[in-house]
VMD Tcl script that draws the C-alpha trace (Angstrom):
set ca {
  {-10.47 -8.14 19.29}
  {-8.91 -9.16 15.99}
  {-6.01 -11.53 15.51}
  {-3.54 -8.82 14.49}
  {-4.10 -6.94 17.74}
  {-3.66 -10.14 19.77}
  {-0.44 -10.95 17.90}
  {0.99 -7.45 18.42}
  {0.11 -7.54 22.12}
  {1.81 -10.94 22.41}
  {4.94 -9.59 20.69}
  {4.95 -6.60 23.05}
  {4.62 -8.84 26.12}
  {7.44 -11.07 24.90}
  {9.55 -7.97 24.23}
  {9.02 -6.69 27.75}
  {9.88 -10.10 29.18}
  {13.04 -10.27 27.08}
  {13.99 -6.75 28.19}
  {13.50 -7.59 31.86}
  {15.23 -10.97 31.88}
  {18.28 -10.36 29.67}
  {20.85 -8.01 31.17}
  {23.46 -7.75 28.40}
  {22.43 -5.11 25.83}
  {24.06 -6.89 22.87}
  {22.27 -10.13 23.63}
  {19.03 -8.30 24.48}
  {18.94 -6.75 21.01}
  {18.73 -10.14 19.27}
  {15.34 -11.33 20.61}
  {13.95 -7.80 20.40}
  {15.00 -7.61 16.76}
  {13.46 -10.99 16.01}
  {10.21 -9.96 17.69}
  {10.21 -6.71 15.72}
  {10.62 -8.68 12.49}
  {7.72 -10.94 13.42}
  {5.56 -7.91 14.19}
  {6.50 -6.31 10.87}
  {5.75 -9.55 9.02}
  {2.35 -9.78 10.72}
  {1.47 -6.22 9.74}
  {2.63 -6.64 6.15}
  {0.80 -9.95 5.80}
  {-2.38 -8.33 7.14}
  {-2.12 -5.54 4.56}
  {-1.43 -8.06 1.79}
  {-4.45 -10.12 2.79}
  {-6.73 -7.09 2.98}
  {-5.68 -5.84 -0.45}
  {-5.96 -9.26 -2.12}
  {-9.57 -9.59 -0.93}
  {-10.38 -6.22 -2.49}
  {-8.64 -7.18 -5.73}
  {-10.53 -10.48 -5.89}
  {-13.84 -8.68 -5.40}
  {-12.94 -6.15 -8.10}
  {-11.82 -8.97 -10.40}
  {-15.10 -10.84 -9.97}
  {-17.03 -7.63 -10.58}
  {-15.11 -6.83 -13.77}
  {-15.49 -10.46 -14.90}
  {-19.25 -10.16 -14.46}
  {-19.27 -6.91 -16.46}
  {-17.25 -8.51 -19.26}
  {-19.66 -11.45 -19.41}
  {-22.69 -9.17 -19.56}
  {-21.05 -7.11 -22.32}
  {-20.35 -10.31 -24.25}
  {-23.98 -11.42 -23.88}
  {-25.18 -8.02 -25.12}
  {-22.81 -8.20 -28.11}
  {-23.96 -11.73 -28.97}
  {-27.67 -10.96 -28.50}
}
mol new
graphics top color blue
foreach p $ca { graphics top sphere $p radius 0.5 }
foreach p [lrange $ca 0 end-1] q [lrange $ca 1 end] { graphics top cylinder $p $q radius 0.2 }
display resetview
């Protein structure tokens, strides 16, 4: 199980606990909103991390191609 799934499950469990223990709806919305923001941040950070790894790999590949082109031009 990956870390994102564990984090989302933990946020869901905390949300259920907040729902069950806080009776006033106005007060209940605050921790649920905070948990929702944490979940959103976790998802966005995961997407950012996944895309940056792909961009780094593409950057290294294009750097290698540029170096080989330079060697061919020099040689």
